[in-house]
C-alpha positions as MATLAB code, in Angstrom:
seq = 'XXXXXXXXXXXXXXXXXXXXXXXXXXXXXXXXXXXXXXXXXXXXXXXXXXXXXXXXXXXXXXXXXXXXXXXXXXXXXXXXXXXXXXXXXXXXXXXXXXXXXXXXXXXXXXXXXXXXXXXXXXXXXXXXXXXXXXXXXXXXXXXXXXXXXXXXXXX';
ca = [
     -30.462   14.075   55.947;
     -33.421   12.531   57.821;
     -33.539    8.963   59.147;
     -35.465    7.797   56.054;
     -32.707    9.136   53.780;
     -29.788    7.707   55.721;
     -27.391    5.413   53.931;
     -27.185    1.865   55.228;
     -24.400   -0.688   55.264;
     -24.876   -3.949   53.398;
     -25.323   -6.022   56.581;
     -28.214   -3.833   57.700;
     -29.724   -3.972   54.218;
     -29.426   -7.766   54.231;
     -31.290   -7.967   57.554;
     -34.044   -5.627   56.395;
     -34.594   -7.298   53.031;
     -34.027  -10.914   54.047;
     -31.449  -11.256   51.275;
     -27.932  -12.523   51.846;
     -24.986  -10.173   51.446;
     -23.771  -12.297   48.520;
     -27.174  -12.005   46.834;
     -27.163   -8.222   47.200;
     -23.691   -8.070   45.669;
     -24.831  -10.372   42.865;
     -27.835   -8.154   42.079;
     -25.488   -5.188   42.041;
     -23.177   -7.020   39.606;
     -26.156   -7.798   37.331;
     -27.165   -4.150   37.332;
     -30.480   -4.740   39.092;
     -29.542   -2.125   41.678;
     -27.153    0.735   41.171;
     -23.642    0.754   42.532;
     -23.759    1.971   46.120;
     -21.637    4.814   47.347;
     -18.668    3.853   49.495;
     -17.815    5.070   52.950;
     -14.343    6.379   53.717;
     -13.587    2.877   55.007;
     -14.739    1.306   51.734;
     -18.070   -0.050   53.000;
     -20.991   -0.194   50.590;
     -23.688    2.295   51.578;
     -27.194    1.833   50.175;
     -29.911    4.446   49.823;
     -33.535    3.898   50.849;
     -34.410    3.655   47.128;
     -31.906    0.821   46.649;
     -33.304   -1.014   49.669;
     -36.835   -0.678   48.283;
     -35.656   -1.920   44.883;
     -34.085   -4.983   46.550;
     -37.413   -5.689   48.278;
     -39.144   -5.345   44.908;
     -36.735   -7.848   43.330;
     -37.349  -10.335   46.136;
     -41.138   -9.958   45.776;
     -40.930  -10.365   41.988;
     -38.878  -13.534   42.366;
     -41.419  -14.903   44.857;
     -43.948  -14.602   42.008;
     -41.790  -16.864   39.853;
     -40.108  -14.173   37.796;
     -36.575  -14.720   36.538;
     -33.912  -12.117   37.224;
     -33.753  -11.310   33.513;
     -37.496  -10.589   33.597;
     -37.110   -8.451   36.713;
     -34.334   -6.516   35.004;
     -36.621   -5.871   32.029;
     -39.431   -4.726   34.343;
     -37.035   -2.246   35.933;
     -35.970   -1.080   32.461;
     -39.617   -0.704   31.395;
     -40.378    1.281   34.567;
     -37.792    3.826   33.467;
     -39.904    4.360   30.321;
     -42.996    5.080   32.376;
     -45.821    3.411   34.226;
     -47.842    2.526   31.112;
     -44.935    0.715   29.475;
     -44.069   -1.092   32.685;
     -47.611   -2.224   33.498;
     -48.212   -3.347   29.923;
     -45.047   -5.437   30.003;
     -45.894   -6.928   33.417;
     -49.436   -7.790   32.289;
     -48.151   -9.695   29.277;
     -45.496  -11.387   31.400;
     -48.103  -12.495   33.970;
     -50.337  -13.939   31.229;
     -47.373  -15.930   29.916;
     -46.463  -17.119   33.432;
     -50.031  -18.266   34.077;
     -50.000  -20.319   30.863;
     -46.673  -21.888   31.879;
     -48.070  -22.697   35.329;
     -51.087  -24.453   33.823;
     -48.765  -26.698   31.786;
     -46.542  -27.359   34.809;
     -49.534  -28.154   37.021;
     -50.782  -30.649   34.449;
     -47.345  -32.283   34.359;
     -47.254  -32.428   38.162;
     -50.703  -34.070   38.285;
     -49.344  -36.719   35.894;
     -46.311  -37.320   38.130;
     -48.612  -37.563   41.161;
     -50.738  -40.202   39.412;
     -47.584  -42.149   38.579;
     -46.362  -42.060   42.170;
     -49.747  -43.180   43.478;
     -49.691  -46.058   40.977;
     -46.248  -47.136   42.201;
     -47.427  -46.956   45.812;
     -50.273  -49.350   44.924;
     -47.675  -51.776   43.518;
     -45.450  -51.591   46.609;
     -43.413  -54.768   47.085;
     -43.048  -56.012   50.657;
     -39.428  -56.184   51.783;
     -39.462  -59.982   52.221;
     -40.644  -60.468   48.631;
     -38.178  -57.876   47.319;
     -35.281  -59.789   48.902;
     -36.100  -62.867   46.800;
     -35.661  -61.089   43.465;
     -32.831  -59.215   41.808;
     -33.174  -55.475   41.473;
     -30.516  -53.090   40.237;
     -31.180  -50.393   42.828;
     -34.675  -50.194   44.346;
     -37.589  -52.535   43.654;
     -40.193  -49.882   44.422;
     -39.064  -47.905   41.385;
     -38.047  -50.786   39.127;
     -41.190  -52.899   39.561;
     -43.516  -50.775   37.525;
     -43.657  -47.686   35.483;
     -46.032  -44.844   36.098;
     -48.876  -45.059   33.634;
     -48.769  -42.166   31.193;
     -51.642  -41.122   29.031;
     -49.486  -39.397   26.443;
     -45.948  -40.794   26.773;
     -43.441  -38.420   25.229;
     -44.554  -34.861   24.741;
     -43.149  -32.543   22.120;
     -40.560  -35.170   21.225;
     -38.825  -34.781   24.592;
     -38.432  -37.335   27.338;
     -39.803  -36.304   30.680;
     -37.043  -36.478   33.226;
];
């Protein structure tokens, strides 16, 4: 067995991947990585392939993918590259649409916060009135162009 093929203990894998030991165990429990072999002392021993898969999972999550989506990508990869890439392409298109909606919502929140900052009440004035918690929040409401969306309150 060469150095690239050597099995590694979970602590070493955690250092290399930047994942916590608990996270690695959790991914194992979810079936995202296969069960590692055990040493005679009962230590988990991970192959290079498992380490690379853990790095893949971390990268996928950094792109905003959920673990369930990552699991499906791994499943699709077992069917072949075409199936996997097709699935990932569709998933990315969906994620981009979701990001556009979220960015629009965040711009609305930003406008509301800026509006409240313009209405800031000086501390001396705030002390002369009754406020339940904080006058800077209670004094005004962020102006919304649309109000409720899709019948749901924004919270």
